[in-house]
Phi, psi and omega in degrees: 000138180214165172258135183236109196262009183295145179207135176234135185264143177297130185296134168075002187286337182236021179082173182285140179287160175297155178292137178272144172245095183253128178230152174246137177292149179305329183258025183303328180297332181273352185265074175290144181244119178289145177218162167240163177262131175292167178303343179249023170077017173276148179277112183245133187209178178257128173241180178231124177240120180051040174085359181244138178295141178223151172277125184232155175242135179276111190228088183290343179275358182265126182291323184228139178302141190228142174246140174294155181299319181296316180292320180300321177294315182295322181272359180057045175288135187274091180288137181234242185304150180245155186204148174280146179223153176266127181223157172297128183100351179135171178283151179223160172259137178237151169253155181253138174232152175302144185285338181065216179240119183244130180237126177228104182058237180273004181260136172232128172246126174246124182100212185070202183209162179233133178273141176236107185278147173262085184216144180281162170075022184291342178296341177298335186283342177064030183206163177268318184236141167249115186272119187257187184288347173297336174262310194284337184289353180293335201217189174256146178247127174251108184249114181256089186297324183298323182265351181062058176207156173216164176216161180250125187238157169297145178300144177104347178286153178226080188286345177202168180250163180174196176283136187245133176239152176294146178216133180222172174261126180297136180301139180076307184278333180066020173273150183286137181227146177224205179218158179218157177243141172234111188061235179265002184269132176262117188251122180200157354281144174251121178290130174270108196236095179290350176271358179258118182284348179284178181269291177227134175236136178238147169292161179300319181296318180294318177299314179298321182293335179287339178053042183282137181244145173103359181278137171262116186264142171230197175235156176215176185236139174227166177235131173240178177301330178277359179122194182279151175212144177257134177227164173281158184213150176208163170241124186211162171260163175122351178280142173233128179228134180056036177075009185235135177294131178276150171293180177313131189228140175280132179242140170244142183238119181283159176284174177303135179072023180288183187300312185301315180298317180295332180272003179075028183236157174282338181164200184222146169250122187247184183296331177307324176274314188296330185293354173277006187219163156271134191235131171248118175254112182221073185296332181286339173263359174080023184214149166240127181247131182240117175251113185299144174289167180301324176212140178252120183296148178293161177298134177269114180260142166289137173247357179259323187086007177259121170259123196236150173238136181279130179225083179065249185273359186217169173251135178255136176284114180269328180201144175248117185289139182298138177075010186268167173303322180295319179296318180291335179273001175084014177297150181224150176304138178097343177294154183237142183245130179254329178222151174233123183051041174083358182251142177300141181278344184300124175075006181255149176296151182260044185297333182295338184291339175235036184284181184295134176305138182099339178294141176252123180251130176262118184244131177253122179284162185286351173269005178098345179293147181240137178226147175251134184235118177267118184286145174202163175279123185231003174204000000 
């Protein structure tokens, strides 16, 4: 399960945005910005908006910087014109507010605008601001996932070496796009989306064009600004990025008419894949550079098929993955679990949901019913 923060705005519906004034400090290369990863793999850090510290997410797949409704109210952002926008999970309406003065490390933006979406569940994002490509496309991003820090550089710098892939700004949206291969199929454009916690997502058309054989498909759940969405998922070999074969990779496949297709893309490359590298994103210089980490962790698979949300004293079933032990055991969305192997679930890690195949977990529902779930590899 992941949060997918991408959003693209309908062209021309609210008039031209104000001109942005973006400058880089002379010492921007020295201004590393520490970050942590949210539970869904977004890069979260501290920025400054109009002189006040804010929690921000680095979201290259977002066309316009966005503030949550709660933060916009608290910060007294002056919302004005409203507009429809395309988002993962469905369409949303956004209001526009003046951008003010935004500082991220060595970058300062004066002016521009901030989108404020009218969408439920924004507290899931764990941030006040989502910084989009209206700010980030100006420059190069050097993201050091191993050390949990990034910096903003003038385009053209080459601070490290690695495997190089083409990178450009997509026409109209200005989000960074590259290409990936699956088997013999060249898939492009692929949005490089640091706001997407998944590894690789493909449109249905792109997946079909690859004609990949041998994948065992299940289903999974993600959250976008537009709400929850179910997609198919698999773990497979065969991807090549920057001329280099990728290790086993989790893939999500959107339904017909999904977000990627609507955005004019073959799919997205997210942080789930990128965090195995030090990454340079420099679309104005035409390149993405990937320097592999010392070790890349294997894909974490669910072996239960239960995707769960913590709600105080219990866990709620948010999705039951197709073909899983949970699906075969008759589990249903909305059921609640109070204990696992005799221990209260409140405040405890849910490691058993992706435990070793063959393990038997005893789960007690909050209505007192008890079920045994035998874990296995099913995708």
